[in-house]
N, C-alpha and C positions, 0 to 999 in steps of 0.2 A: 394079504393086504387088500385084495379085492373085496373081502367081506366087510372091511372097515369103511369102504367108500359109500355103499348104500346107506349104512347107518349114519355116517357123517352127513350125507346129502339129506336124509330124512330129518336129522336134527336141525340142519340148516334151514330147511323149509319150514319147520315148526317155529323156529325162533326169529326168523326174519320177516316181520310183518311188512307186506308190500314189497318184499325183496324180489320175488319172482312173480311174473304175470300168472294169474290164475283164471281158469275157466270156472265152471260150476257143475256140480253133479245134480243140481235141482232140476226138476222137470220144467219145461217151458210153461209159462212165462216167468218162472222163478218163484221165490217164496211169496205166498199170498199176503195181501194186506188184510187187516182186520175187517170183519163184516158187521161192525157194531153200529153202523149208520153214522150220522153226523152228530157232533156234540150239541146237546140241547142249548138253546139260546136263553140267556138270563132275561127274566121278565124286566120290562122297562118300568122304573119306579118314577112316579110323579114327584115333583119337588114339593107339592102340597096336595093332600087329598081333600077334595071338596066335600066329601060326604063319607059316612060310615060305610055305605055300599061300595064306594070306590076302594076304600081300604080293605074291605072284605074280599073284593074281587082280586085285588093285588095279592093279598095273602093266599088266596086260593091258587093263583097263578104260581106263586112261589112254592107252594106245596107240590103242585104238578111238576114244576121244574126240579125240585129236590128229588122227587121220586124218579123222574127220567134220568137225572144226572147219576143217581145211585146205580141205576140199571146200566147206564153207559160205562161208568167206572168199573163195575163188576165185569162187564163184557171185555173191556180193555185189559183188565187184570188177568182174566182167563186167557186171552190172546197172548199176553206177555209170559204167563206161566207156561203155556203150551210151547211158545217159542224157545224159552229157556230149556224145556225138556228136549225139544228137537236139537238144540245146540249140544246138549250133553250126549245125546245119541250119536250125532255126527262126530263129535270128538272121540267117543268110544270106538266107532268104526274106523276112524282115521288112525287112532292108536293101534288098533288090531292090524290094520294094513301095514303100518310101519313095522310093527313087531314081526309080521310075517316076512317082511323083507330082511329083517335082521336075523331071523332064525337060520 
């Protein structure tokens, strides 16, 4: 019967979100934040463009913004993809640890 208890405890830990207080296995200070910088600011659009030059300057600012935003989004996506990969690896190791208890 003692063999069933660790398995039951391990299963309970896995299915009870927030059920037991948990620490962390992450190194201090924990999981890193992204290093993508700050989100680019949208160019301010005039309500009326007084000249063709103003319109061209605004369009150039929009082009710069669009390029910067594309880079920012790509960086955030890489961060999220890497985080998802980290989660899968953590889950794999947690599962292996639980299976070791149950063997």
